[in-house]
N, C-alpha and C positions, 0 to 999 in steps of 0.2 A: 497550439493555442486555440484553434478553432474547435477542435474536438472537446476541449475542456469547457468552452463557452456553451456548446450544445448540451453537454452533460449537466452543467449547472442550471441551464434553463429548464431541463426536465425535472431536476430536483426542486427548483423553485416553484414548479407547477404541482408539487405534491407527489411526484413519482419516486419510486425506489429504483435506484440504478445499481446493478451489480455488474462489475467488469472483472475480467482476468487481465492483468496488466504487468508488464515488465519495465515500462518507461518510468524512471524515477520522478520526473516532473509531474506525471499523472498521479502516481502513488502518493506523493507528498500533498496533493490536493484532496485526498480522500477524507471523508469523515471518519471512516473505520476501516482498518486493515486486518485481514486474516493472512498471515504469512506462513506458507508451507515450505518445508525444507527438512533438514538443514541444507541438503544439496539436492541434486536432481536424480532421477531414475530410482534405482534400488536404495539409494542413500537419502531419499527424501520421502515426502508424503506425510510428514508429521506436522502438526500445527506447532510452530516454534514461537510465534508471537501473535498477539491480537491487541487491538487498541487504536488509538489515534496515532497519527504519524509521530508525534513527540514521544508517546509511550513506547511505540515499536522501536524508536531510535535508541532507547535505553536497554534493549534486550541484546546482550552480548552474543548470544548464539545465532542471532538473525543476520544474515548477509544483507537483507533489505534494510534492517535497522542500522547497520554500519553505514550504508549509503545515505540513508535519511539523516543520520547524525551529522555527516559532513555537510549536507545541504542546509540543515536547519541551524547549525551553530554559527 
């Protein structure tokens, strides 16, 4: 929670904040997501989804999207 408050304060002051994150609570708070996958290592590295959390939640190929779908429904 505290980290999200600090990040939101930075954005409110006009800053652009770019983070690499695996925590679903942080990801669902993002304005824009670039999801890489579909898996890790040699089975990943492709952009599988981009958009708002709700848009990424609709992408069937995205593991992040599946997690977001459960959280946002």
